[in-house]
C-alpha positions as CSV (number, residue, x, y, z in Angstrom):
1,X,46.9,108.0,82.8
2,X,43.7,109.5,81.6
3,X,43.9,113.0,80.2
4,X,41.7,115.9,81.5
5,X,41.1,119.4,80.3
6,X,43.0,122.3,81.9
7,X,39.7,123.6,83.4
8,X,38.9,120.2,84.9
9,X,42.4,119.9,86.3
10,X,42.1,123.3,88.0
11,X,38.8,122.5,89.5
12,X,40.0,119.1,90.7
13,X,43.0,120.7,92.4
14,X,41.3,123.7,94.0
15,X,38.1,122.1,95.2
16,X,39.1,119.0,97.1
17,X,36.0,118.3,99.3
18,X,36.3,115.9,102.2
19,X,33.9,113.1,102.5
20,X,30.5,113.9,104.0
21,X,31.6,112.4,107.3
22,X,34.4,115.0,107.6
23,X,32.8,118.3,106.5
24,X,30.2,118.6,109.2
25,X,31.0,121.4,111.6
26,X,30.3,121.1,115.3
27,X,29.8,124.7,116.3
28,X,27.9,127.2,118.3
29,X,26.2,130.1,116.6
30,X,28.6,132.4,114.9
31,X,27.6,135.9,116.1
32,X,29.2,138.8,117.8
33,X,31.1,142.0,117.2
34,X,33.6,142.3,114.4
35,X,36.5,143.2,116.6
36,X,37.1,146.7,117.9
37,X,34.9,148.6,120.3
38,X,32.7,146.3,122.4
39,X,34.4,143.1,121.3
40,X,35.2,140.5,124.0
41,X,38.6,139.2,125.2
42,X,38.7,135.4,125.1
43,X,40.8,132.9,127.1
44,X,41.5,129.5,125.5
45,X,43.0,126.6,127.5
46,X,45.0,123.7,126.2
47,X,47.4,120.9,127.3
48,X,49.1,120.9,123.9
49,X,52.6,122.3,123.8
50,X,54.6,124.3,121.3
51,X,57.8,122.9,119.9
52,X,58.8,125.8,117.7
53,X,56.9,128.7,116.2
54,X,59.0,128.4,113.1
55,X,57.1,126.3,110.6
56,X,60.3,124.6,109.5
57,X,61.0,123.3,113.0
58,X,57.8,121.7,114.1
59,X,55.1,119.3,112.8
60,X,52.7,118.9,115.7
61,X,49.3,120.2,116.6
62,X,50.4,122.4,119.5
63,X,52.7,124.4,117.3
64,X,50.4,124.5,114.3
65,X,47.5,125.7,116.5
66,X,49.5,128.9,117.1
67,X,50.8,129.2,113.5
68,X,47.2,129.1,112.2
69,X,46.4,132.3,114.1
70,X,49.5,134.3,113.1
71,X,50.9,133.2,109.7
72,X,49.2,133.7,106.3
73,X,48.7,130.9,103.8
74,X,48.4,131.0,100.1
75,X,45.4,128.8,100.3
76,X,43.2,128.2,103.3
77,X,39.7,127.1,104.3
78,X,37.0,129.1,105.9
79,X,35.7,127.8,109.3
80,X,33.0,125.3,108.7
81,X,34.5,123.7,105.6
82,X,37.6,121.7,104.6
83,X,37.7,123.0,101.0
84,X,40.6,125.2,100.2
85,X,40.4,128.6,98.4
86,X,42.8,131.5,98.0
87,X,43.8,133.2,101.3
88,X,46.4,135.8,100.7
89,X,46.4,134.7,97.1
90,X,44.2,136.4,94.6
91,X,44.1,133.2,92.4
92,X,45.7,129.8,92.3
93,X,45.6,127.3,89.4
94,X,47.4,124.7,87.4
95,X,48.9,126.4,84.3
96,X,50.4,123.2,83.1
97,X,50.5,119.6,84.2
98,X,53.5,120.3,86.5
99,X,53.1,124.0,87.0
100,X,50.9,125.5,89.8
101,X,50.7,129.3,89.6
102,X,49.7,131.5,92.5
103,X,49.0,135.3,92.2
104,X,49.3,137.2,95.4
105,X,46.9,140.0,96.4
106,X,48.6,143.4,95.9
107,X,49.9,145.5,98.8
108,X,50.5,142.6,101.3
109,X,52.6,143.4,104.4
110,X,53.7,141.8,107.6
111,X,52.8,143.3,111.0
112,X,56.4,144.8,111.2
113,X,55.8,146.8,108.0
114,X,57.9,144.6,105.7
115,X,56.3,144.0,102.3
116,X,55.1,140.4,101.7
117,X,55.9,139.5,98.1
118,X,56.6,136.5,96.0
119,X,60.2,136.6,97.2
120,X,59.0,135.7,100.8
121,X,56.9,132.9,99.3
122,X,59.9,131.4,97.5
123,X,62.0,131.9,100.6
124,X,59.4,130.0,102.7
125,X,59.4,126.9,100.6
126,X,63.1,126.9,99.7
127,X,64.1,127.0,103.4
128,X,61.6,124.2,104.3
129,X,63.4,122.0,101.8
130,X,66.9,123.2,102.7
131,X,66.5,122.9,106.5
132,X,64.5,119.6,106.3
133,X,64.3,119.5,110.0
134,X,63.6,116.0,111.4
135,X,60.7,117.4,113.4
136,X,59.5,119.6,110.6
137,X,56.9,119.1,107.8
138,X,59.3,119.2,104.7
139,X,58.2,115.6,103.8
140,X,54.9,117.2,102.6
141,X,56.9,119.0,99.9
142,X,58.3,115.8,98.4
143,X,56.7,116.6,95.0
144,X,58.0,120.2,94.9
145,X,60.9,120.6,92.4
146,X,61.5,124.4,92.4
147,X,59.8,127.8,92.9
148,X,60.0,130.6,90.4
149,X,59.0,134.2,90.9
150,X,58.5,136.1,87.6
151,X,57.4,139.2,89.5
152,X,56.5,140.5,93.0
153,X,53.0,139.0,93.0
154,X,53.5,135.8,90.9
155,X,54.7,132.4,92.2
156,X,55.1,129.4,90.0
157,X,55.6,126.0,91.7
158,X,57.3,123.5,89.5
159,X,56.3,120.0,90.5
160,X,58.2,116.8,90.0
161,X,55.1,114.8,89.1
162,X,52.2,116.5,87.3
163,X,48.5,116.6,88.1
164,X,49.2,116.5,91.8
165,X,45.8,116.2,93.3
166,X,47.0,117.1,96.8
167,X,49.3,120.1,96.2
168,X,46.6,122.8,96.9
169,X,45.9,121.1,100.2
170,X,49.6,121.0,101.0
171,X,49.7,124.8,100.6
172,X,47.2,125.0,103.5
173,X,49.2,122.5,105.6
174,X,51.9,122.9,108.2
175,X,54.4,123.2,105.3
176,X,52.4,126.3,104.1
177,X,52.7,129.2,106.5
178,X,54.4,132.1,104.7
179,X,57.3,133.6,106.7
180,X,59.2,136.9,106.5
181,X,62.6,136.5,104.8
182,X,63.9,139.6,106.7
183,X,63.3,137.9,110.1
184,X,63.7,134.1,109.5
185,X,67.0,132.3,108.9
186,X,67.4,130.8,105.5
187,X,69.2,127.7,106.7
188,X,68.3,127.1,110.4
189,X,65.3,127.1,112.6
190,X,64.6,130.6,114.0
191,X,64.0,131.0,117.7
192,X,60.5,131.9,119.0
193,X,61.9,135.0,120.7
194,X,63.3,136.3,117.4
195,X,60.0,135.7,115.6
196,X,58.0,137.4,118.2
197,X,60.4,140.3,118.6
198,X,60.5,140.7,114.8
199,X,56.7,140.8,114.5
200,X,57.0,138.4,111.6
201,X,53.2,137.8,111.3
202,X,50.7,138.4,108.6
203,X,47.8,136.2,109.6
204,X,44.6,137.3,111.4
205,X,46.5,137.9,114.6
206,X,49.9,139.0,115.8
207,X,51.5,137.9,119.1
208,X,51.7,140.8,121.6
209,X,53.1,138.7,124.5
210,X,54.7,135.3,124.6
211,X,55.8,133.1,127.4
212,X,56.8,129.7,126.1
213,X,54.2,127.1,126.8
214,X,52.6,129.2,129.6
215,X,50.7,132.2,128.0
216,X,50.4,133.7,124.6
217,X,48.3,136.8,123.8
218,X,47.0,137.3,120.3
219,X,46.0,140.7,119.0
220,X,44.0,141.2,115.8
221,X,46.2,142.2,112.8
222,X,44.6,145.0,110.9
223,X,46.9,144.3,107.9
224,X,45.5,140.8,107.2
225,X,43.7,140.6,103.9
226,X,42.9,136.9,103.8
227,X,39.9,134.7,103.5
228,X,39.4,134.3,107.3
229,X,38.5,137.9,107.7
230,X,39.0,140.2,110.7
231,X,38.8,138.5,114.2
232,X,35.5,139.1,116.0
233,X,37.1,139.4,119.4
234,X,39.3,142.0,121.0
235,X,42.1,139.6,121.7
236,X,42.7,136.0,122.7
237,X,44.9,134.6,125.5
238,X,46.1,131.0,125.1
239,X,46.8,129.4,128.5
240,X,48.8,126.2,128.7
241,X,48.1,123.5,131.3
242,X,50.3,120.7,132.5
243,X,47.4,118.8,133.9
244,X,44.1,118.2,132.0
245,X,42.2,118.0,135.3
246,X,43.0,121.6,136.0
247,X,42.0,122.5,132.5
248,X,38.6,120.8,133.1
249,X,38.1,122.6,136.4
250,X,38.9,126.0,134.9
251,X,36.5,125.7,132.0
252,X,33.8,124.3,134.2
253,X,34.1,127.2,136.7
254,X,34.3,129.8,134.0
255,X,37.9,130.8,134.6
256,X,38.6,130.2,130.9
257,X,36.2,130.4,127.9
258,X,37.2,127.4,125.8
259,X,39.1,124.2,126.5
260,X,40.5,122.5,123.4
261,X,42.9,119.6,123.5
262,X,43.1,117.5,125.5
263,X,40.7,116.5,128.2
264,X,40.3,112.9,129.3
265,X,37.3,110.8,128.1
266,X,36.1,110.7,131.7
267,X,36.3,114.5,132.1
268,X,34.4,115.0,128.8
269,X,31.7,112.6,129.9
270,X,31.4,114.4,133.2
271,X,31.2,117.8,131.5
272,X,28.4,116.6,129.2
273,X,26.2,116.4,132.3
274,X,26.9,120.0,133.3
275,X,24.9,121.6,130.6
276,X,24.1,124.6,132.8
277,X,27.7,125.6,133.0
278,X,29.3,124.6,129.7
279,X,28.6,123.4,126.1
280,X,30.3,120.4,124.7
281,X,31.1,120.8,121.0
282,X,31.9,117.7,118.9
283,X,33.5,117.8,115.4
284,X,34.5,115.3,112.8
285,X,37.5,113.1,113.8
286,X,40.5,112.6,111.7
287,X,42.8,112.1,114.7
288,X,44.6,108.7,115.0
289,X,46.8,107.1,117.6
290,X,49.4,104.5,116.8
291,X,52.6,102.7,117.7
292,X,55.8,103.3,115.6
293,X,58.3,100.5,115.1
294,X,61.9,101.7,114.6
295,X,63.2,99.3,111.9
296,X,66.8,99.8,113.2
297,X,66.4,99.4,116.9
298,X,63.3,97.3,117.5
299,X,63.9,93.6,118.5
300,X,66.0,92.1,115.7
301,X,66.1,95.5,114.0
302,X,68.8,96.2,111.3
303,X,71.3,97.8,113.8
304,X,70.8,95.4,116.7
305,X,73.4,92.7,117.6
306,X,71.0,89.9,116.5
307,X,69.6,91.7,113.4
308,X,67.2,89.5,111.4
309,X,64.5,91.0,109.2
310,X,62.2,87.9,109.3
311,X,62.3,87.8,113.1
312,X,61.8,91.6,113.3
313,X,58.7,91.2,111.1
314,X,57.4,88.3,113.2
315,X,57.7,90.4,116.4
316,X,55.7,93.2,114.8
317,X,53.1,90.8,113.5
318,X,52.7,89.1,116.9
319,X,52.2,92.4,118.6
320,X,49.5,93.2,116.1
321,X,47.9,89.8,116.9
322,X,47.8,90.5,120.7
323,X,46.7,94.1,120.8
324,X,42.9,94.4,121.6
325,X,41.9,97.9,120.3
326,X,38.3,97.5,121.4
327,X,39.3,97.0,125.0
328,X,41.5,100.2,124.9
329,X,38.7,102.2,123.3
330,X,36.2,101.1,125.9
331,X,38.2,101.0,129.1
332,X,40.4,104.0,128.6
333,X,38.5,106.3,126.3
334,X,34.8,105.4,127.0
335,X,34.4,105.0,123.3
336,X,35.2,108.6,122.5
337,X,37.9,106.8,120.3
338,X,37.0,103.8,118.1
339,X,39.3,101.0,117.0
340,X,41.3,101.7,113.9
341,X,42.2,98.7,111.7
342,X,44.1,100.4,108.9
343,X,46.1,103.5,108.0
344,X,43.5,105.7,106.5
345,X,40.7,106.4,109.0
346,X,37.1,105.6,108.4
347,X,35.2,108.4,106.7
348,X,37.9,109.2,104.1
349,X,37.8,107.8,100.5
350,X,40.1,104.8,100.3
351,X,39.8,103.7,104.0
352,X,39.9,99.9,104.5
353,X,40.1,97.6,107.5
354,X,42.9,95.4,106.2
355,X,44.6,95.0,109.7
356,X,41.4,93.3,111.0
357,X,41.6,90.7,108.3
358,X,45.4,90.1,108.7
359,X,45.9,90.0,112.4
360,X,44.3,88.8,115.6
361,X,41.1,86.8,115.4
362,X,40.0,88.3,112.1
363,X,37.2,90.2,113.8
364,X,39.1,92.9,115.6
365,X,39.9,90.9,118.7
366,X,43.2,89.4,120.0
367,X,44.6,86.0,119.2
368,X,47.5,84.9,121.4
369,X,47.8,81.5,119.8
370,X,48.2,83.0,116.4
371,X,50.9,85.3,117.8
372,X,52.7,82.4,119.4
373,X,52.6,80.5,116.1
374,X,54.0,83.4,114.2
375,X,57.0,83.8,116.6
376,X,57.7,80.1,116.7
377,X,57.7,79.8,112.9
378,X,60.3,82.6,112.7
379,X,62.4,81.0,115.5
380,X,61.9,83.8,117.9
381,X,62.5,82.9,121.6
382,X,59.9,84.1,124.0
383,X,59.2,86.2,126.0
384,X,60.5,89.0,123.7
385,X,61.8,92.0,125.6
386,X,60.0,95.2,124.3
387,X,61.1,98.8,125.2
388,X,58.0,100.9,124.6
389,X,57.9,104.7,125.2
390,X,54.9,107.0,125.4
391,X,54.4,110.7,126.0
392,X,52.3,111.8,129.1
393,X,51.5,115.4,128.2
394,X,51.1,115.9,124.4
395,X,48.3,113.4,123.7
396,X,46.2,114.0,126.9
397,X,46.2,112.6,130.4
398,X,44.8,109.2,129.3
399,X,48.0,108.2,127.5
400,X,49.3,106.7,130.7
401,X,46.2,104.5,131.0
402,X,46.3,103.6,127.3
403,X,49.9,102.4,127.4
404,X,49.5,100.7,130.8
405,X,46.8,98.6,129.1
406,X,48.9,98.0,126.0
407,X,51.7,96.8,128.3
408,X,49.2,94.6,130.2
409,X,47.9,93.0,127.0
410,X,51.4,92.2,125.8
411,X,52.7,91.0,129.1
412,X,49.6,88.9,129.8
413,X,50.1,87.0,126.5
414,X,53.3,85.4,128.0
415,X,55.0,86.2,124.7
416,X,56.4,89.7,125.7
417,X,58.0,91.5,128.6
418,X,57.4,95.2,128.2
419,X,59.6,97.9,129.7
420,X,57.3,100.9,129.6
421,X,58.7,104.4,129.9
422,X,57.5,108.0,129.4
423,X,59.1,111.3,128.4
424,X,57.8,114.9,128.3
425,X,57.0,116.1,124.8
426,X,59.8,118.7,124.3
427,X,62.4,115.9,124.9
428,X,60.3,113.2,123.3
429,X,60.1,114.9,120.0
430,X,63.9,115.0,119.8
431,X,64.5,111.5,121.1
432,X,62.2,109.7,118.7
433,X,64.0,110.9,115.6
434,X,67.4,110.0,117.2
435,X,66.6,106.3,117.4
436,X,66.2,106.4,121.2
437,X,62.9,104.5,121.2
438,X,62.6,101.1,119.6
439,X,58.8,101.3,119.8
440,X,56.9,104.4,120.7
441,X,53.6,106.2,120.8
442,X,52.5,108.9,118.3
443,X,49.3,110.5,117.4
444,X,48.3,112.2,114.2
445,X,46.1,115.2,113.7
446,X,45.8,115.6,109.9
447,X,47.1,118.5,107.8
448,X,44.3,118.1,105.4
449,X,41.3,115.8,104.9
450,X,42.6,113.5,102.2
451,X,43.9,109.9,102.4
452,X,47.3,111.0,101.1
453,X,48.0,112.8,104.4
454,X,47.9,109.4,106.2
455,X,50.3,107.8,103.6
456,X,53.0,110.1,102.3
457,X,54.2,111.5,105.7
458,X,54.5,108.0,107.1
459,X,55.5,105.6,104.4
460,X,57.5,107.5,101.7
461,X,61.2,106.8,102.1
462,X,61.9,110.3,103.4
463,X,59.1,110.2,106.0
464,X,58.3,112.2,109.1
465,X,58.6,109.1,111.3
466,X,62.3,108.7,110.6
467,X,61.9,105.0,111.5
468,X,64.0,103.7,108.6
469,X,61.1,102.1,106.8
470,X,61.5,102.2,103.0
471,X,59.9,100.3,100.2
472,X,60.4,101.2,96.5
473,X,57.0,99.8,95.4
474,X,55.2,101.8,98.1
475,X,57.1,104.9,97.1
476,X,56.0,104.4,93.5
477,X,52.3,103.9,94.4
478,X,52.3,106.9,96.7
479,X,53.4,109.1,93.8
480,X,50.9,107.4,91.5
481,X,47.9,108.1,93.8
482,X,48.9,111.7,94.2
483,X,48.8,112.3,90.5
484,X,46.0,110.0,89.4
485,X,43.1,112.1,88.2
486,X,40.6,109.2,87.9
487,X,38.9,108.9,91.3
488,X,38.3,105.2,91.1
489,X,41.8,104.4,90.0
490,X,43.2,106.7,92.8
491,X,41.0,104.9,95.4
492,X,42.4,101.5,94.3
493,X,46.0,102.8,94.7
494,X,45.2,104.1,98.2
495,X,43.8,100.7,99.1
496,X,46.8,98.9,97.6
497,X,49.2,101.0,99.6
498,X,47.5,100.2,102.9
499,X,47.6,96.5,102.1
500,X,51.3,96.5,101.3
501,X,52.1,98.5,104.5
502,X,49.8,96.3,106.6
503,X,51.9,93.3,105.6
504,X,55.1,95.0,106.7
505,X,53.8,97.0,109.8
506,X,55.8,100.1,109.7
507,X,53.3,101.4,112.3
508,X,50.4,99.8,114.2
509,X,47.3,101.9,114.1
510,X,45.2,101.7,117.3
511,X,42.5,104.3,117.6
512,X,40.5,107.0,115.7
513,X,39.0,109.9,117.6
514,X,36.7,112.8,117.3
515,X,37.4,116.5,118.0
516,X,35.9,117.9,121.2
517,X,35.9,121.4,122.7
518,X,34.3,122.7,125.8
519,X,33.1,126.2,125.9
520,X,31.2,128.5,128.3
521,X,27.5,128.9,127.8
522,X,28.1,132.5,126.7
523,X,30.7,131.7,124.0
524,X,29.9,131.5,120.3
525,X,31.9,130.6,117.2
526,X,33.6,127.5,118.4
527,X,34.0,125.8,115.0
528,X,35.4,122.2,114.6
529,X,35.4,121.1,111.0
530,X,37.0,118.8,108.5
531,X,40.0,121.2,108.0
532,X,41.1,120.1,111.5
533,X,42.2,123.7,112.2
534,X,40.8,125.5,115.3
535,X,40.8,129.2,114.5
536,X,40.3,131.8,117.2
537,X,38.9,134.6,115.0
538,X,35.3,133.4,115.1
539,X,35.2,133.2,119.0
540,X,33.0,135.7,120.8
541,X,31.1,135.8,124.1
542,X,28.4,137.8,125.8
């Protein structure tokens, strides 16, 4: 490993710029009142759902969208950039290869009046690791060994592996919201009602009213001292929709000010023609959609009656040969999503298209004959029965069309018989980690714009997918790329990991999409950037 100076190590860790393709911000002009008298009330609509407000109990975009408004972070990024900088911290830097030291701003408090000190920070990260909820983000903290608090404003993170190039970004991720140790449980997920009643917030907003997955009202928090600044609006109401068509209708008719996640491709295309009524704001896309294989319960999986690793791999490979991503992108998403042929999406350093080379016709299309030969060589009788599950509400209304087409592609090959099912998100998120679904849909909205965020949460042995995939060599290379300070060497490791996983097919990437928001013509400050966080504080209207 090449050595670097302490100063260079600090700069490398604090300033982690995304690639040029991911730092462009699609936004309206950012003007308006700085809260208070004359500021506007804003209504935002979404089809996303909250799992838990507790950062230890959820790892999904719907929950994180709320957390971003109400919880503080040690490091964060200003709207319009993906580069992290101190938020409620006064400074943050490596003070040794394996020691990352954060100094808090003095006089921090939660909205309930409790002091926010280094003790709360230690409590936050200790409980993430202790609870390790299957639907939580604790996998992001795999390199965290311990947290030390020499005084009320100093926090020292001791890392297992030094020179971690991703750790500053991790502190801005879903694992990073700082919580109140006087309100949150140390060893279990705290209920939404207890969090709201306890006013355990220290971000730009507090929650003044809360009706689970129906309505949330955010009120500016005068005690917030972070990098995002004071909200420019009087308050924001977040309204949840069960049907994206109703979301589209309400933003088109001016009943809400902003629609964000998730309108269908057809609805977005239609709204682009209605420029007198709305504005369509596009941002850089780090979102991906993919199929997860449960290595225990998929056909010939480790815990099935006819378990056979070679046959299980052949089934995964044959599915990869048959799927036609281009057809899905075109027919279902009108090319608002593009085919994805590897694990790191295009636009990030280290992205490859290794799946295009390994599977199908070698150019991105399907190859049924190749799939048939793969199954025959492994002794797999056809058609193979596949139980495939998708979620109809969390990833937008087009999921039903997407998975109907996946089923049709597999069935039409003559090699598979697909039993397609769907489950609402609140149950789906529990079932998928309980081995209920042998194959199932997931999407990923990144925590930070670095290739590692598409590798560690998925393919490290203790991964977020809980799909029983484990490979010691991949584990070793994941750690190596996290701590490699030479950019060229790190890129090579990222490419190598993708090649290894592509040969094993823990997941099957399908599509990469952009961010899109719809706003009224009188709304300003709708910023979509490479941080992949939609913050409400910049929204104004009038």
